[in-house]
FITORVO-209038 format. One record per residue (C-alpha): x, y, z; residue in three letters; residue number from 1. Coordinates in nm, 4 decimals. Each point is the difference from the previous one (the first is absolute). Example, Ala and Ser with C-alpha at 12.3 -4.5 7.8 and 13.67 -1.06 7.14 Angstrom:
((1.2300 -0.4500 0.7800) 'ala' 1)
((0.1370 0.3440 -0.0660) 'ser' 2)
END
This chain:
((3.0433 2.4692 2.4529) 'met' 1)
((0.3265 0.1766 0.0926) 'ser' 2)
((-0.1708 0.1868 0.2824) 'ser' 3)
((-0.0739 -0.3288 0.1780) 'leu' 4)
((0.2640 -0.1234 0.2401) 'his' 5)
((0.0311 -0.2456 0.2901) 'pro' 6)
((-0.1553 0.1489 0.3124) 'gly' 7)
((-0.2304 0.2302 -0.1971) 'gly' 8)
((-0.3693 0.0178 0.0843) 'leu' 9)
((-0.2483 -0.0340 -0.2860) 'leu' 10)
((-0.3570 0.1283 0.0401) 'ala' 11)
((0.0723 0.0628 0.3703) 'arg' 12)
((-0.0446 -0.3712 0.0610) 'arg' 13)
((0.2456 -0.2255 -0.1839) 'tyr' 14)
((0.3623 0.0055 0.1242) 'arg' 15)
((0.2346 -0.1119 -0.2797) 'leu' 16)
((0.2526 -0.2632 0.1094) 'ile' 17)
((0.1861 -0.1147 -0.3118) 'asp' 18)
((-0.0438 -0.0657 -0.3703) 'arg' 19)
((-0.0678 -0.3657 -0.0747) 'ile' 20)
((-0.0785 0.0123 -0.3709) 'gly' 21)
((-0.0166 0.2214 -0.3078) 'ala' 22)
((-0.1346 -0.0133 -0.3537) 'gly' 23)
((-0.0928 0.2257 -0.2880) 'gly' 24)
((-0.3330 0.0937 0.1556) 'met' 25)
((0.0704 0.0092 0.3719) 'ser' 26)
((0.2320 -0.0323 0.2966) 'val' 27)
((-0.0943 -0.2222 0.2924) 'ile' 28)
((0.0834 0.1077 0.3543) 'trp' 29)
((-0.0136 -0.1989 0.3186) 'arg' 30)
((-0.1882 0.2368 0.2308) 'ser' 31)
((-0.1661 0.0148 0.3401) 'arg' 32)
((-0.3612 0.1024 0.0273) 'asp' 33)
((0.0284 0.2131 0.3133) 'glu' 34)
((-0.3753 0.0190 0.0432) 'leu' 35)
((-0.0550 -0.3772 0.0136) 'leu' 36)
((0.3553 -0.0881 0.1108) 'asp' 37)
((0.0736 -0.2549 -0.2711) 'arg' 38)
((0.2600 -0.0386 -0.2742) 'val' 39)
((-0.1353 0.0284 -0.3545) 'val' 40)
((0.1210 0.0271 -0.3586) 'ala' 41)
((-0.0435 0.3387 -0.1713) 'leu' 42)
((-0.0053 -0.0034 -0.3802) 'lys' 43)
((0.0801 0.3597 -0.0977) 'val' 44)
((-0.0874 0.0768 -0.3615) 'leu' 45)
((0.2533 0.1589 -0.2327) 'ala' 46)
((-0.0223 0.3810 -0.0020) 'glu' 47)
((-0.0917 0.0184 -0.3690) 'glu' 48)
((-0.2921 -0.2379 0.0586) 'leu' 49)
((-0.1113 0.1678 0.3212) 'ala' 50)
((-0.0028 0.3361 -0.1820) 'ala' 51)
((-0.2754 -0.1280 -0.2311) 'asp' 52)
((-0.3358 0.0575 0.1715) 'ala' 53)
((-0.1661 -0.2538 -0.2291) 'arg' 54)
((0.2493 -0.2675 0.0954) 'phe' 55)
((-0.0265 0.0822 0.3713) 'arg' 56)
((-0.3756 -0.0304 -0.0200) 'gly' 57)
((0.0285 -0.3376 -0.1698) 'met' 58)
((0.2472 -0.1320 0.2571) 'val' 59)
((-0.2164 0.1300 0.2851) 'arg' 60)
((-0.3082 -0.1775 -0.1322) 'glu' 61)
((0.1846 -0.3225 -0.0674) 'glu' 62)
((0.1627 0.0046 0.3447) 'ala' 63)
((-0.3474 0.0407 0.1446) 'arg' 64)
((-0.1229 -0.2992 -0.1993) 'ala' 65)
((0.3070 -0.2071 0.0887) 'ala' 66)
((-0.0593 0.0727 0.3700) 'ala' 67)
((-0.3236 -0.1994 -0.0342) 'gln' 68)
((0.1916 -0.2995 -0.1347) 'leu' 69)
((0.0430 -0.2320 0.2992) 'val' 70)
((0.1788 -0.3215 -0.0943) 'his' 71)
((0.2762 -0.2077 0.1635) 'pro' 72)
((0.2199 0.0335 -0.3109) 'his' 73)
((-0.0443 0.3735 -0.0581) 'val' 74)
((0.2009 0.2720 0.1716) 'thr' 75)
((-0.2360 0.2182 0.2029) 'ser' 76)
((-0.0389 0.3672 -0.0945) 'val' 77)
((-0.0490 0.2207 0.3075) 'his' 78)
((-0.0082 0.3607 -0.1209) 'asp' 79)
((0.0584 0.2549 -0.2753) 'tyr' 80)
((0.1281 0.3525 0.0585) 'gly' 81)
((0.1307 0.3164 -0.1666) 'glu' 82)
((0.2111 0.2857 0.1300) 'thr' 83)
((0.0940 0.3310 -0.1655) 'val' 84)
((0.3401 0.1603 0.0637) 'ala' 85)
((0.0427 0.3812 0.0194) 'pro' 86)
((0.1341 -0.0044 -0.3566) 'asp' 87)
((-0.3176 -0.1730 -0.1207) 'gly' 88)
((0.1537 -0.3454 -0.0407) 'thr' 89)
((-0.2565 -0.2712 0.0649) 'val' 90)
((0.0963 -0.3223 0.1770) 'thr' 91)
((-0.2526 -0.2798 -0.0455) 'ala' 92)
((0.0355 -0.3317 0.1788) 'phe' 93)
((-0.1732 -0.3299 0.0684) 'val' 94)
((0.0342 -0.1622 0.3440) 'val' 95)
((0.0181 -0.3779 -0.0061) 'met' 96)
((0.0663 -0.3009 0.2187) 'glu' 97)
((0.3743 -0.0505 0.0545) 'leu' 98)
((0.0971 -0.3554 -0.0871) 'leu' 99)
((0.2912 -0.2107 0.1154) 'ser' 100)
((0.1312 -0.2515 -0.2492) 'gly' 101)
((0.1745 -0.0401 -0.3350) 'gln' 102)
((-0.1110 0.1307 -0.3373) 'glu' 103)
((-0.0721 -0.2775 -0.2467) 'leu' 104)
((0.2277 0.1832 -0.2451) 'glu' 105)
((0.2921 -0.0454 0.2392) 'ser' 106)
((-0.0879 -0.3648 0.0567) 'arg' 107)
((-0.0006 -0.0662 -0.3766) 'leu' 108)
((0.3606 0.1198 -0.0349) 'thr' 109)
((0.0878 -0.3385 0.1506) 'glu' 110)
((-0.1786 -0.1805 -0.2840) 'gly' 111)
((-0.3428 -0.1484 -0.0662) 'pro' 112)
((-0.2094 -0.1382 0.2833) 'leu' 113)
((-0.1015 -0.3624 0.0496) 'pro' 114)
((-0.3305 -0.0332 -0.1818) 'trp' 115)
((-0.2137 -0.0571 0.3138) 'pro' 116)
((0.1389 0.3206 0.1557) 'glu' 117)
((-0.0507 0.1974 -0.3215) 'ala' 118)
((-0.3569 -0.1253 -0.0356) 'val' 119)
((-0.0824 0.0794 0.3640) 'glu' 120)
((0.1289 0.3572 -0.0334) 'ile' 121)
((-0.1861 0.0608 -0.3252) 'cys' 122)
((-0.3193 -0.1529 0.1403) 'ala' 123)
((0.0158 0.2524 0.2854) 'gln' 124)
((0.0633 0.2855 -0.2439) 'val' 125)
((-0.2908 -0.1187 -0.2163) 'ala' 126)
((-0.2310 -0.0012 0.3021) 'glu' 127)
((0.1080 0.3532 0.0911) 'ala' 128)
((-0.0616 0.1227 -0.3558) 'leu' 129)
((-0.3399 -0.1720 -0.0101) 'ala' 130)
((-0.1005 0.1864 0.3162) 'ala' 131)
((0.1089 0.3291 -0.1571) 'ala' 132)
((-0.1805 -0.0704 -0.3267) 'his' 133)
((-0.3231 -0.0620 0.1902) 'arg' 134)
((0.0275 0.3584 0.1252) 'leu' 135)
((0.0685 0.1289 -0.3508) 'gly' 136)
((0.3704 0.0631 0.0693) 'ile' 137)
((0.2812 -0.1056 -0.2330) 'val' 138)
((0.3621 0.0016 0.1116) 'his' 139)
((0.1767 0.0714 -0.3334) 'arg' 140)
((0.3513 -0.0911 0.1212) 'asp' 141)
((0.0088 -0.3582 0.1274) 'val' 142)
((0.3738 -0.0787 0.0077) 'thr' 143)
((0.2404 -0.1774 0.2384) 'pro' 144)
((0.1024 0.3442 0.1297) 'ala' 145)
((-0.3574 0.0501 0.1222) 'asn' 146)
((-0.0270 -0.3349 0.1794) 'ile' 147)
((0.1361 -0.0248 0.3543) 'met' 148)
((0.0663 -0.3388 0.1551) 'met' 149)
((-0.0952 0.0145 0.3689) 'thr' 150)
((-0.0438 -0.2470 0.2831) 'ala' 151)
((-0.3715 -0.0198 -0.0849) 'thr' 152)
((0.0446 -0.0460 -0.3747) 'gly' 153)
((0.0154 0.2260 -0.3039) 'ala' 154)
((-0.1202 0.3590 0.0238) 'lys' 155)
((-0.0832 0.2062 -0.3094) 'val' 156)
((0.1332 0.3561 0.0293) 'leu' 157)
((-0.0982 0.3276 -0.1630) 'asp' 158)
((-0.3781 -0.0241 -0.0017) 'phe' 159)
((0.0148 0.3588 0.1281) 'gly' 160)
((0.0688 0.1220 -0.3549) 'ile' 161)
((-0.2140 -0.2511 -0.1868) 'ala' 162)
((-0.2919 0.1148 -0.2106) 'thr' 163)
((-0.3627 -0.0733 -0.0752) 'his' 164)
((-0.0920 -0.2264 -0.2893) 'val' 165)
((-0.0039 0.1992 -0.3252) 'gly' 166)
((0.1597 0.3153 0.1482) 'ala' 167)
((0.2532 0.2003 -0.2100) 'pro' 168)
((0.3322 -0.1785 0.0167) 'asp' 169)
((0.2663 0.2662 -0.0422) 'glu' 170)
((0.2378 0.1758 0.2351) 'asp' 171)
((0.0815 0.3730 -0.0041) 'ala' 172)
((0.2105 -0.0414 -0.3146) 'asp' 173)
((-0.2555 -0.2054 -0.1895) 'gly' 174)
((0.1901 -0.3250 0.0571) 'glu' 175)
((-0.1746 -0.3295 0.0645) 'thr' 176)
((0.0208 -0.1228 0.3576) 'phe' 177)
((0.1754 -0.3296 0.0590) 'gly' 178)
((0.3250 -0.1887 -0.0541) 'thr' 179)
((0.0480 -0.0861 -0.3701) 'pro' 180)
((0.0727 -0.3736 0.0324) 'ala' 181)
((-0.3189 -0.0478 0.2052) 'tyr' 182)
((-0.2366 0.2174 -0.2036) 'val' 183)
((-0.2757 -0.1641 -0.2051) 'ala' 184)
((0.0124 0.0469 -0.3811) 'pro' 185)
((-0.3245 0.1982 -0.0164) 'glu' 186)
((0.1456 0.2664 0.2275) 'arg' 187)
((0.2388 0.1002 -0.2803) 'leu' 188)
((-0.3058 0.0916 -0.2065) 'asp' 189)
((-0.1221 0.2387 0.2700) 'gly' 190)
((-0.2690 -0.2288 0.1415) 'thr' 191)
((-0.0768 0.0930 0.3630) 'pro' 192)
((0.0948 -0.2474 0.2690) 'ala' 193)
((-0.2510 -0.2794 0.0610) 'gln' 194)
((0.0057 -0.3061 0.2280) 'pro' 195)
((0.1285 -0.2016 -0.2977) 'ala' 196)
((0.3118 0.2203 -0.0139) 'thr' 197)
((0.0778 -0.0926 0.3605) 'asp' 198)
((-0.0531 -0.3657 -0.0916) 'thr' 199)
((0.2596 0.0338 -0.2772) 'tyr' 200)
((0.2508 0.1413 0.2509) 'ser' 201)
((-0.0852 -0.2873 0.2339) 'leu' 202)
((0.0872 -0.2427 -0.2805) 'gly' 203)
((0.3369 0.1708 -0.0483) 'val' 204)
((0.0584 -0.0201 0.3763) 'leu' 205)
((-0.0823 -0.3728 0.0070) 'leu' 206)
((0.2240 -0.0663 -0.2999) 'tyr' 207)
((0.2887 0.1898 0.1580) 'glu' 208)
((-0.0273 -0.1693 0.3401) 'thr' 209)
((0.0070 -0.3394 -0.1743) 'leu' 210)
((0.2827 0.0701 -0.2480) 'thr' 211)
((0.1952 0.2954 0.1386) 'gly' 212)
((-0.0668 0.2139 -0.3089) 'arg' 213)
((-0.2886 0.1930 -0.1548) 'val' 214)
((-0.1659 -0.1420 -0.3144) 'pro' 215)
((0.0538 0.3181 -0.2077) 'phe' 216)
((0.3090 0.1920 0.1203) 'pro' 217)
((-0.0361 0.3768 -0.0449) 'ala' 218)
((0.1530 0.3009 0.1725) 'asn' 219)
((-0.1882 0.2648 -0.1980) 'thr' 220)
((-0.3363 0.0302 -0.1739) 'trp' 221)
((0.1803 -0.0162 -0.3351) 'glu' 222)
((0.1679 -0.3276 0.1038) 'asp' 223)
((-0.3387 -0.1350 0.0964) 'leu' 224)
((-0.1644 0.0999 -0.3286) 'ala' 225)
((0.2814 -0.1658 -0.1999) 'arg' 226)
((0.0068 -0.3203 0.2041) 'ser' 227)
((-0.3638 -0.0987 -0.0330) 'arg' 228)
((-0.0850 -0.0558 -0.3710) 'pro' 229)
((0.2796 -0.2450 -0.0923) 'asp' 230)
((0.0499 -0.1772 0.3319) 'thr' 231)
((-0.1216 -0.3556 0.0393) 'gln' 232)
((-0.2212 -0.0627 0.3023) 'pro' 233)
((0.2154 -0.1070 0.2960) 'pro' 234)
((-0.0193 -0.3480 0.1475) 'thr' 235)
((0.0530 -0.1400 0.3475) 'leu' 236)
((0.1114 -0.3458 -0.1093) 'ser' 237)
((0.3338 0.0371 0.1762) 'gly' 238)
((-0.1447 0.0396 0.3502) 'val' 239)
((0.0500 -0.3327 0.1742) 'ala' 240)
((-0.3110 -0.1555 0.1487) 'gly' 241)
((-0.2298 0.2876 -0.0974) 'leu' 242)
((-0.3632 -0.1164 -0.0285) 'pro' 243)
((-0.1325 0.0562 -0.3536) 'pro' 244)
((-0.2957 0.1954 0.1425) 'ala' 245)
((0.2372 0.2658 0.1383) 'val' 246)
((0.1707 0.0428 -0.3378) 'ala' 247)
((-0.3391 0.0221 -0.1684) 'glu' 248)
((-0.1366 0.2730 0.2277) 'val' 249)
((0.3255 0.1980 -0.0290) 'cys' 250)
((-0.0106 -0.0004 -0.3801) 'leu' 251)
((-0.3700 0.0886 0.0008) 'arg' 252)
((0.0842 0.3060 0.2108) 'cys' 253)
((0.2515 0.1022 -0.2677) 'leu' 254)
((-0.2525 -0.0151 -0.2832) 'ala' 255)
((0.0202 0.3023 -0.2303) 'arg' 256)
((-0.3780 0.0323 -0.0057) 'asp' 257)
((-0.1173 0.1127 0.3467) 'pro' 258)
((-0.3306 -0.1817 -0.0543) 'arg' 259)
((0.1872 -0.3319 -0.0026) 'glu' 260)
((0.1592 0.0555 0.3409) 'arg' 261)
((-0.1475 -0.1462 0.3178) 'pro' 262)
((-0.1045 0.2268 0.2853) 'thr' 263)
((0.2266 0.0416 0.3003) 'ala' 264)
((-0.2494 -0.2014 0.2035) 'his' 265)
((0.0131 -0.2854 -0.2516) 'gln' 266)
((0.3806 0.0075 0.0076) 'val' 267)
((-0.0015 -0.0208 0.3792) 'gly' 268)
((-0.2409 -0.2950 -0.0028) 'val' 269)
((0.2000 -0.1834 -0.2668) 'ala' 270)
((0.3292 0.0482 0.1834) 'leu' 271)
((-0.1487 -0.0969 0.3362) 'arg' 272)
((-0.1259 -0.3239 -0.1560) 'ala' 273)
((0.3607 -0.0958 -0.0774) 'gln' 274)
((0.1032 0.0649 0.3599) 'leu' 275)
((-0.2676 -0.2223 0.1542) 'ala' 276)
((0.1536 -0.2289 0.2588) 'pro' 277)
((0.0417 -0.3680 -0.0698) 'glu' 278)
((-0.2785 -0.2270 0.1259) 'pro' 279)
((0.0540 -0.0709 0.3701) 'pro' 280)
((0.1689 -0.3216 0.0980) 'ala' 281)
((-0.2266 -0.2740 0.1356) 'pro' 282)
((-0.0860 0.0418 0.3663) 'glu' 283)
((0.2394 -0.2128 0.2107) 'pro' 284)
((-0.1427 -0.2974 0.1791) 'ala' 285)
((-0.1981 0.1077 0.3048) 'ala' 286)
((0.1397 -0.0951 0.3406) 'pro' 287)
((-0.2048 -0.2383 0.2143) 'pro' 288)
((-0.3279 0.1550 0.1012) 'gly' 289)
((0.0003 0.2616 -0.2771) 'arg' 290)
((-0.2436 -0.0647 -0.2837) 'thr' 291)
((-0.0049 0.3324 -0.1905) 'phe' 292)
((0.2389 0.2862 -0.0944) 'pro' 293)
((-0.0674 0.2412 0.2854) 'val' 294)
((0.1583 0.3116 -0.1476) 'arg' 295)
((-0.1829 -0.0135 -0.3341) 'leu' 296)
((-0.3308 -0.0779 0.1701) 'thr' 297)
((0.0319 0.2949 0.2380) 'val' 298)
((0.0927 0.2406 -0.2783) 'leu' 299)
((-0.2885 -0.1162 -0.2180) 'ala' 300)
((-0.2405 0.0248 0.2919) 'ala' 301)
((0.1165 0.3545 0.0753) 'ala' 302)
((-0.0669 0.1133 -0.3563) 'ser' 303)
((-0.3429 -0.1662 -0.0078) 'val' 304)
((-0.0890 0.1503 0.3382) 'ala' 305)
((0.0983 0.3508 -0.1109) 'ala' 306)
((-0.2139 -0.0265 -0.3118) 'leu' 307)
((-0.2884 -0.1482 0.1993) 'ala' 308)
((0.0078 0.2981 0.2364) 'val' 309)
((0.0080 0.2360 -0.2988) 'ala' 310)
((-0.3137 -0.1609 -0.1412) 'val' 311)
((-0.1754 -0.0044 0.3369) 'leu' 312)
((0.0507 0.3734 0.0449) 'val' 313)
((-0.2465 0.0526 -0.2825) 'phe' 314)
((-0.2239 -0.3030 0.0479) 'ala' 315)
((-0.0908 0.0570 0.3672) 'trp' 316)
((-0.3270 0.1870 0.0462) 'pro' 317)
((0.0364 0.3502 0.1350) 'arg' 318)
((-0.2179 0.1523 0.2678) 'gly' 319)
((0.0223 -0.0089 0.3790) 'asp' 320)
((0.1711 -0.3388 0.0106) 'his' 321)
((0.3837 -0.0147 -0.0028) 'pro' 322)
((0.2176 -0.0922 -0.2994) 'pro' 323)
((0.1749 -0.3378 -0.0176) 'pro' 324)
((0.3275 -0.0386 0.1828) 'ser' 325)
((0.3244 -0.1020 -0.1716) 'ala' 326)
((-0.0713 -0.3713 0.0354) 'asp' 327)
((-0.3247 0.0284 -0.1975) 'gly' 328)
((-0.2305 -0.0154 0.3074) 'leu' 329)
((-0.2372 0.2709 0.1230) 'pro' 330)
((0.1764 0.2301 0.2441) 'gly' 331)
((-0.1314 0.1647 0.3138) 'ser' 332)
((0.0381 0.3528 0.1285) 'gly' 333)
((0.1068 0.3000 -0.2051) 'pro' 334)
((0.1458 -0.0555 -0.3456) 'pro' 335)
((0.3791 -0.0406 -0.0169) 'thr' 336)
((0.2504 -0.0156 -0.2850) 'ser' 337)
((-0.0396 -0.3341 -0.1716) 'leu' 338)
((0.3686 -0.0218 -0.0757) 'phe' 339)
((0.1593 0.1322 0.3190) 'ser' 340)
((0.2449 -0.2652 0.1282) 'pro' 341)
((-0.0670 0.0869 0.3635) 'asp' 342)
((-0.3796 0.0201 -0.0204) 'ala' 343)
((-0.1681 -0.2301 0.2556) 'val' 344)
((-0.3599 -0.0422 0.1148) 'pro' 345)
((-0.1079 0.2248 0.2899) 'pro' 346)
((0.0144 -0.2958 0.2389) 'asp' 347)
((0.3616 -0.0750 -0.0866) 'gly' 348)
((0.1618 -0.2571 -0.2326) 'pro' 349)
((-0.1872 -0.3179 -0.0768) 'ala' 350)
((0.0884 -0.3099 0.1959) 'thr' 351)
((0.1511 -0.2831 -0.1996) 'ala' 352)
((-0.1994 -0.3176 -0.0180) 'gly' 353)
((-0.3180 -0.1375 -0.1451) 'pro' 354)
((-0.2202 0.2418 0.1914) 'ser' 355)
((0.1787 0.3184 -0.1092) 'ala' 356)
((-0.2019 0.2489 -0.2061) 'gly' 357)
((-0.3665 0.0122 -0.0891) 'pro' 358)
((-0.1668 -0.2229 -0.2562) 'thr' 359)
((-0.0014 0.1357 -0.3567) 'pro' 360)
((-0.3347 0.1561 -0.0900) 'pro' 361)
((-0.0605 -0.2214 -0.2992) 'asp' 362)
((0.0543 -0.3469 0.1376) 'gly' 363)
((0.2383 -0.2288 0.1813) 'pro' 364)
((0.3727 0.0022 -0.0508) 'met' 365)
((0.1416 -0.2226 -0.2715) 'pro' 366)
((0.2435 -0.2775 0.0849) 'pro' 367)
((0.3148 0.1443 0.1548) 'gly' 368)
((-0.1792 0.2672 0.1994) 'gly' 369)
((0.0517 0.2892 -0.2427) 'thr' 370)
((-0.3035 0.2251 -0.0649) 'pro' 371)
((-0.1289 -0.0098 -0.3547) 'thr' 372)
((0.1235 0.3135 -0.1787) 'ala' 373)
((-0.3210 0.0781 -0.1829) 'thr' 374)
((-0.2167 0.3079 0.0386) 'pro' 375)
((-0.2724 -0.0441 0.2662) 'pro' 376)
((-0.3424 -0.0674 -0.1392) 'thr' 377)
((-0.2071 0.1276 0.2922) 'gly' 378)
((0.0053 0.2671 0.2660) 'leu' 379)
((0.2187 -0.0295 0.3109) 'pro' 380)
((-0.1810 -0.1280 0.3109) 'pro' 381)
((-0.2335 0.2624 0.1440) 'gly' 382)
((0.0040 0.2287 -0.3031) 'ala' 383)
((-0.3341 0.1248 -0.1263) 'thr' 384)
((-0.0560 0.0984 -0.3622) 'pro' 385)
((-0.0768 0.3660 -0.0524) 'gly' 386)
((-0.2922 0.1271 -0.1999) 'pro' 387)
((0.2069 0.0072 -0.3190) 'ser' 388)
((0.1378 -0.3533 0.0365) 'gly' 389)
((0.2858 -0.1676 0.1834) 'pro' 390)
((0.2704 0.2463 -0.1054) 'ala' 391)
((0.0115 0.3771 -0.0169) 'ser' 392)
((0.2034 0.1878 -0.2594) 'ala' 393)
((0.3502 0.0960 0.1200) 'pro' 394)
((0.1123 0.3577 0.0210) 'thr' 395)
((0.2710 0.1216 -0.2363) 'val' 396)
((0.2650 0.0055 0.2778) 'pro' 397)
((-0.0954 -0.3564 0.0968) 'glu' 398)
((0.0208 -0.1238 -0.3579) 'ala' 399)
((0.3365 0.1737 -0.0482) 'val' 400)
((0.1303 -0.1489 0.3264) 'ala' 401)
((-0.1069 -0.3475 -0.1134) 'asp' 402)
((0.1830 0.0443 -0.3305) 'leu' 403)
((0.3109 0.1190 0.1817) 'asp' 404)
((-0.0106 -0.3131 0.2175) 'gln' 405)
((-0.0232 -0.2200 -0.3083) 'ile' 406)
((0.3107 0.1701 -0.1437) 'val' 407)
((0.1825 -0.0468 0.3323) 'thr' 408)
((-0.0935 -0.3702 0.0051) 'ala' 409)
((0.1143 -0.0433 -0.3599) 'gly' 410)
((0.3355 0.1611 0.0745) 'leu' 411)
((0.0488 -0.2232 0.3043) 'ala' 412)
((-0.0883 -0.3123 -0.2006) 'ala' 413)
((0.2268 0.0954 -0.2927) 'gly' 414)
((-0.3041 0.0125 -0.2283) 'ala' 415)
((0.0372 0.3743 -0.0675) 'ile' 416)
((0.3397 0.1340 -0.1037) 'arg' 417)
((0.1407 0.2813 0.2148) 'asp' 418)
((-0.0125 0.2718 -0.2668) 'asp' 419)
((-0.3567 -0.0956 -0.0990) 'ala' 420)
((-0.1083 0.0023 0.3652) 'gly' 421)
((0.1538 0.3425 0.0597) 'leu' 422)
((-0.1737 0.1349 -0.3102) 'asp' 423)
((-0.3402 -0.1272 0.1177) 'leu' 424)
((0.0543 0.1203 0.3568) 'gln' 425)
((0.0847 0.3500 -0.1225) 'asn' 426)
((-0.3213 0.0159 -0.2030) 'leu' 427)
((-0.2056 -0.1289 0.2933) 'leu' 428)
((0.1616 0.2506 0.2360) 'arg' 429)
((-0.0944 0.2873 -0.2303) 'asn' 430)
((-0.3578 -0.1276 -0.0121) 'leu' 431)
((-0.0115 -0.0403 0.3785) 'arg' 432)
((0.1161 0.3598 0.0502) 'val' 433)
((-0.2620 0.1276 -0.2459) 'ala' 434)
((-0.2751 -0.2020 0.1715) 'ala' 435)
((0.0959 0.1459 0.3378) 'ala' 436)
((-0.0886 0.3462 -0.1310) 'arg' 437)
((-0.3526 -0.0943 -0.1022) 'gly' 438)
((-0.1920 -0.1849 -0.2734) 'pro' 439)
((0.2257 -0.1015 -0.2869) 'val' 440)
((-0.0706 -0.1203 -0.3538) 'asp' 441)
((0.1603 -0.3458 -0.0033) 'val' 442)
((-0.0911 -0.0870 -0.3612) 'his' 443)
((0.3252 0.1313 -0.1478) 'gly' 444)
((0.2301 -0.1494 0.2688) 'pro' 445)
((-0.1775 -0.3369 -0.0239) 'val' 446)
((0.0495 -0.0129 -0.3782) 'gln' 447)
((0.3630 0.1067 0.0395) 'his' 448)
((0.0629 -0.2702 0.2605) 'leu' 449)
((-0.1655 -0.2627 -0.2198) 'arg' 450)
((0.2321 0.0941 -0.2857) 'ser' 451)
((0.3006 -0.0125 0.2316) 'lys' 452)
((-0.0927 -0.3465 0.1246) 'ile' 453)
((-0.0494 -0.1340 -0.3537) 'thr' 454)
((0.3355 0.1442 -0.1072) 'leu' 455)
((0.1796 -0.1417 0.3025) 'arg' 456)
((-0.1508 -0.3449 -0.0523) 'val' 457)
((0.1149 0.0028 -0.3636) 'asp' 458)
((0.3569 0.0759 0.1072) 'glu' 459)
((-0.0051 -0.2641 0.2764) 'gly' 460)
((0.0100 0.2474 0.2911) 'ala' 461)
((-0.3334 -0.1175 0.1482) 'ile' 462)
((-0.1247 -0.3580 0.0058) 'thr' 463)
((-0.3410 -0.0671 -0.1576) 'pro' 464)
((-0.1378 -0.1099 0.3386) 'glu' 465)
((0.0845 0.3284 0.1679) 'tyr' 466)
((-0.1214 0.1916 -0.3036) 'ala' 467)
((-0.3389 -0.1656 0.0507) 'thr' 468)
((-0.0047 0.1095 0.3651) 'ala' 469)
((0.1010 0.3545 -0.0934) 'leu' 470)
((-0.2679 0.0247 -0.2670) 'arg' 471)
((-0.2585 -0.1168 0.2514) 'ala' 472)
((0.1196 0.2779 0.2262) 'gly' 473)
((-0.0390 0.2517 -0.2788) 'leu' 474)
((-0.3578 -0.1177 -0.0498) 'asp' 475)
((-0.0638 0.0765 0.3686) 'arg' 476)
((0.1701 0.3385 -0.0360) 'leu' 477)
((-0.2230 0.0853 -0.2970) 'ala' 478)
((-0.3047 -0.0990 0.2067) 'thr' 479)
((0.1224 0.2133 0.2895) 'ala' 480)
((0.0436 0.2984 -0.2310) 'gly' 481)
((-0.3528 -0.0264 -0.1356) 'ser' 482)
((-0.1398 -0.0157 0.3558) 'ala' 483)
((0.1658 0.3250 0.1126) 'gln' 484)
((-0.2201 0.2952 0.0977) 'pro' 485)
((-0.0131 0.2649 -0.2690) 'ala' 486)
END
């Protein structure tokens, strides 16, 4: 560590600016990535840890795993590197997103938080931990010092030195990782870190943000071991206005038996339920000439239209005839993006009025002039069924493109959460690249995507309606894969 100084260049790329933090395991430097011209945070591991090849290998693998963790409440991990000095000293470092804000630890020196603020912060932390647990990563040190309050909400730090579920949980000196007051009881018995140990730490964090103190004060492992057996379970009865459900989930997180603790996802859901907004006030009386709430009707119509387009992507027969346009009617000319805001028919924008647009293929317009958003039951005018029926099997690239459009529509409609959409788009992009190289076995990717969709629906990241559309798309992808040339 002593060889590092402001202005120094690490790994011929990272220019050190100043030290912004230090702990027993690392020093954090504000640095400039001269290759990408951006300011980053460099977590440089302590020399005694970096000297251990086993530990370096573990940190490298966990940094690689953490780099795959994309979530709005997780600090991004950009890189991992090692350098060797002429004297053989190894410097190992993790490159992370540099955040601007206040550590929760600093904020708590002013006292406990109002319960809605505490619950919001801990709900965000719970959601971040749930995302990590789905990837098999446990944090092991969830404390106020590892939570940064930013303009976009809480960010969990230090996933760059997290670990996989069940991995050995000792540092170079055989000590247990973590901060004593936040460590679950089973860790003292040498049990490897599990998601339930992060949930315990989350319970301590929630308790502290609500009361200003930890439930079991301890500065050392010995203090922790002595404090547990004879200490009565803490209560939250003194927190004014706290919903009983919040107190209940906090105490469940602190259960001595890890099997009795909720998952991080369950904690996030329970806390979010207590932050639900009050029912909206009655709509004010409409001015003369207005007979319905315009804003709510437009928003509802937009969501229904987006889902209708998603369904039509899969329901419309393929072949030589064009796909439906964004308003649910058969298009003309070459296919265009169904969700492009500036897409217009080849002849220009439609003219307003009763005569604008063609007649829907499956009947007259309903009252109000809006096309019925149901899949067409017949072929578009002029289309002739092929020898194998009215629709030909899509190619793999076509089926993947259709799925990608469904994800895009779901994101635009708010029916697919951003992190879930990014996850699905990454998987589809990988499949699209593979398909561009030649025939590809889609069985494995289809099963993986099905599992992802089911998981995301369970956690509330995808609505059931869009899950149905996505599963229909996966059925088409499976069909496309079986129709590929050998």
